[in-house]
C-alpha positions, 0 to 999 in steps of 0.5 A: 198060209205057208205051203206044206212042209214050210213052217214059219217061225212063231216066236220072235226073240229079240228080233230073231228069227223073223216071221218071214216065210222060208224061201229055201228050207233045205239051205236053212236045215243045213245051217241049223244042222251045222250049228247042232253039230258044233254044239255036240262036238265043240260045246255050247261055249264054242257055238256061242262064240261063233254065233256072236262072230257071225252077228258081228260080221252080219252087221259089218255086211249091213245085213240088218240083224238087230243088236243084242241087248247085253253082252257078257259080264266082262270088260267091253274093251279087251286088253289088246285094245287098251290105249297106252296110259300117258300118266305116272301111275305110281304118283297117281296112286299116291295122290288117290291114297292121300285124297281117300284118307283126307275124305274119310278123315274129314267125315269122321272128324265131322262126327266127333263127340259133340258135333255129329253132323253126318256125312258119307264115307263109303261112296267116294271110296268106291269112285275115287279112281273114276274121279281121279282119271277124269281130274288128271286126264280128261276134265277140262277147266274154265281156262281151257282154250275150248271152254271148260267141261261141265261135270255133275259130281255125285252128291255123296262123293263131295268129301273126295272132291273137297279133299282134292281141293285141299291138296291143291291148296284151294282149302286149308285144314280149318275149312275141311274141319268145317264140313257141314258147318256153314253158319256156325263159323261164319257165312261162307266159311264152311263146306256144304254137305253136297254140291250146292251152287247157292251155298258155295257159289264160286265152287260148285256149278251144278246141284246133283244130290236131288237124286235123278235130276243130275242125270236128266239135267246133264242130258239137257245141258249137253243138248243146250250146248249144241243149241248154243253152238248151232245158233251161233251164240257160242262155240261149244264143240270142245266142251264135254258133259260128264255126269257121275251117277250111282247104280242105285240112283238109276232107279229114279224115274228121272235118271233114265226117263230122258236117255232117248233124247240124248241118243236121238240128238246124237249127243256125243258130247255127253258121258254118263259114268255110273258107279256100279257098287251094287248097293243102294242106301240099305242093301243091294241094288239088284240082289237077285239080278245084275244091275250092270247087265240091266243098265247095259240093256236099257242104254243099248236099247235107247241107242247109247254107246255102252262101255262096261268096266267090270274087272281089273287087270288081274282078271285078264290072265284068268280070262285068257286061261278060260278056254272053255268059257266056264269063267265067263259063264260063272261071271254071267250067272252070279247075281249081284247079291252074291258078288257083294258077299264075295267082296267082303269074304276071304280068298278061301271063301271065294275059291270055294264058292265062286271058283269051287263049283267047277274043277275047270274054274279051280284050275284057272286060279290054282296058281293064286294064293288065297290072298291073291284071290281076295285082292282080285279087283273090280274094274272101277278101281283099276286106273288103266281100265278106267282110262281106256273107257274114258278115252273111248267115250271121249273119242266116240262119235254119233252117240252118247256114252255110258260107262258102267264101272263095277266097284265096291262101296267103301273100297279099302276100308275093311270094316266098311267095304261092301256092307249093307250098312255102309251108307250109314257108317259115319265114323272110323274107329281107331282100328279102322283108321290104322287099317286104312292107313296101312292099306294106303301107306299114309305116313301117320303114326299110331300115336297121332291116331291114339292121342286124339279123338280126331285123326289128322289130315295129311298133306305131303307138302307143296314141293312134293312130287305128288302135289306138283304133278296134280297141279301140273295136270290141272294147269294143262287141262285148264285149271282147278275144278269144280269152279263156278265163274260169273263173268257174263257178257253184258246185256242191253235191255230193251227200249221201254217203248217195247212195253207200250203196246200192252199198256194201250189195252185191247180195245174192242178185241177180247184177249186173255192174259196168256195171249197178252204175254205172248204178244209181248214175248213176240215183241221182245224176240224182235229186239236187236239186243236181247231177242236172240237170247230169249229161249222160248220153251214149251212142252208140246203146247205152242199152239195151245198158247197161241205161239204157232205164229213164231214157227215160220220166223223163229222156228223149232230147234232140231239139230237135224233140221227138217227132213220131211214135208210138214203136213201143214206146209201150205198154211201160213203158220206151218210147223218149221224145224231148223238146226238154228231154230230158237224155240225148244219144243220138248214134247210132252215132258215138263221134266225135260222142259224144266231141264232146258230151262235150267240149262238156259237160265244158268248159261250166264255162268256156265258159258258167260252168255246170258240167255233168257228162258221163257218156259210156258206150261199148263200152270197145274202141270208144270209147277206141281209136277216139277217143283223139285226141278224148280228147286234145282233151278234155284240151287243152280242160281239160274234165272228166267221166266216160268209162265203158268198159263191156263192158270187158276182152278176155274178158268180151264174147268172144262178139262176137269180136276187134274187141270185145275190149279188152285194152289201153285202160288203156295208151292211157289211161296216155298221156294225163296228164289221164286218171285210170283205174280198173278197179274189181272191185266195186260198193262200189269204184265208189261210192268212185271216183265220189264221189272223181271228183266231188269232184276235178273239181267240188269246191273246194280251196285248190289247185283252187278250181274243180276239177281239170282231169282226166278219170275213165275207169272200165272196167266189165264185163258179167259178172254175179255177186253183188256183195259188201257193202263189208268193214268197215274197208275201206282207202278210201285204198288203194282210191283210190291204186290198191291195197288188200288185199281178202282176206287169206289165213287158212290155209297154210304158204307165203305169196304175193300175188295182185294183180288188177284188175276182173273178174279179182279173182273169179278171184284169189279162187277161186285163193286158195281152191284154193291154200289147200285143195289146196297149203297156200299162203296167198295174199293177194288185192289188188284193184288199182283202178288200175295206172296211178295206182300207176305214176304215183305211183311215177314222181312219187316217182322224179322228186322224188328226182331233183330233191332230191339229198341229201334224204330219198327218197320211196318209191312208195306201192305199195312202201311197202305191200308192203315188209314182205314179199318174197312172190312176186307174181302179177299178173293182169287182163283186159288185156295183161301190159303193164298190170300190168307198169307197177308191176313194178319197184317191187314187192319180191320176185319178180314174174310177170304174167298177161294177155290178150296177143294177138288176141281171138276168139269163144268162151265166157269160160271158153275165152277165159280158159283160152286166155289163161291168166288164169283161176283155175287158171292163176293157181294154176299161176302162183303155184306156179311162182313159189314153186318158182323160189324154192325154197319148194315142189318143182318136181314140185308145179307139174308135177302142178298143170299136168297136173291143171288142163290150163291149156294146153287150152281144151277142158278148160273146154268144159262150163263154163256162162256167163250173159250173154256177149253185149252 
């Protein structure tokens, strides 16, 4: 307890004051009295200024005072610290005007009568200066000696990027007129709505319109650049990652969810540029608050360098006149909703409502006309202010930087600017066009506007000083952007002998398919050619998947190395971190793991270095939680392996409902780039992985640099004796999706059991019961991919539709089964919809068994009996199908049902299991 007369502060506010005891109350009282006197005599503004200077000096003296979370609503960089601007601002202003015009006209023309394909006009208009500063002075192209920068363009700004490429001669007018028309004029002859590498594979490099994913992917791209550099694979020290984001977009969880990673790893090769036009799609971002201040606080708290670009240069003089701090106070207290209103109102309105409440404010602007006040710009539209911010960001070391640029949505478009409906406004009226033309001083006549339903594009000519200037700037910086180049280093694939170990089976040892895959992965990592290119990725689950044996040799990547003694350092498989580590350990973040997978899987194009991501995750968590990221991976044409371990609804059932994956193959089927396999045995894994490496990283005439696909394998945590590869196994069928694993050897009535993954052993047991007790000969098929069989069948039907009168193609599965019309029972550890994909292409009667419904915690035996997918349930299912065909008496089915009690989970209460948890 404090001594009498010594009061300990009871409130902590932003870390000040502390709750330490006051060792000199008299001295403390003198300081507090001095502050009180300053407030009384000089006012609160002066006292605030002195306090901030004291905090600044305290940090200089390493006193350890916590940083304030936000600063005044003014520019971070004062005028006296702005660098010299190296460009020709007059020419660059003209270039911006041309791009603004063509971007707006392109979208407006795309919404002419009879077309109406949509688009966004206002977003680019607010961000034009931000992009042009980058294009003319900072963004390094692919031909730069240090390698090109990676730029994540905001999706809705795409029209402006196209308009710039038009001026550079990369697109012609005809191409601009095909905005959002990607097929009607021929494949590859239109422009995609947003940045889509899959749709424009030589132009866009990163897909960003899936809001929030651009931010997290940019962070992990910057991190992966460091990973490549630290591991000695590529020198990325001169490459910078720029991510252009909207302030409304920052409301997405993914936008801010990983900013701590960037600060923790000191990614000073990363800059976020947030276009703070204060608007979402339908209204203000923070009408009652201040989004710039909120974001500043968030990023500062996360450890970022924050640069605010709030006001244009015309405000510098006004702030210099603000001797009382009244203008800064008004800026601080005015909410964003009010600033949005001020941006669309007249100068007289602004004088009365922003400057009017205080006579000192009125005096500051008394020398300005109403028109001058109306034209006072936001900082994001001021080229010099933006340049100063970009330069400071690029020079800053030890932290990532975020630039918060204050803009107006629809800037310079009088009927668009600042309106809540701006995002939905797709077309310019003739009056809009004339007003916009006049603001930009574009040499287009009234006759050109009035005489047509579409306004003309404008190009000043190849020999104009503007075009020559912009081309010279891009040449100096390394070439045109955006640009995607695919010219990777060739990769020598492993010798086939590396796959032989799994083909031998496990002998007397019981191993799960998850462990079988990990064994193969370890062997592949030892390969002298591709071993170093493999990037193992896991979200805090390396030990779960038995990969801790990799810790001592491959080590966990950490740019700071390991600065502590690991608690398990005396163990053989101790936790080891290294700046040259190969394993990416992402913590409990499937989203972060997917972002790393995307960066690694697209390194063949981004860096010309093929890397092989192998992302292992709980099957339920990874694919379901991050399906949007997997779409982004496909859109970015990334390759690699996704390994859904502990797959299935009943193999991890001790964990309960939320861990039970009964549907990931269906989610995978919705993504055209994902090739899903559900292998049952280790030898199947060896063939599937070999084929995956050949398809994604090998070379063929059709795909000289590999295919843009993603391999997804579901593997399980249920250990059993892995069989050796059967002699003469049908590898072609295995890779196409199905093959006969074990033909029936005895029985009078024929049937077929088609099973996948962990269900194949159930099917084999059912085969034995059917033969020994019921005289039924049931062939067992291992279905390695229901999805690929279905895709093959759909492709055959589509070919037939488009080739009438020609010989019809037959789906692979139909051709393999057409010799017999035996009843088929299909089973997997997933819901019935997974095998039912192929039902209509399978000859004869069809019945599927599956794990439809919610999972629960119990033993595997109880779960499988509840879902009726175990061996006994398969037996009853086969008998029922045979009875319906009249092949056996119905009484046989009733007797089997009663004997096996397939409707009663208590019947398997005594069944023992091993390793039911993760």
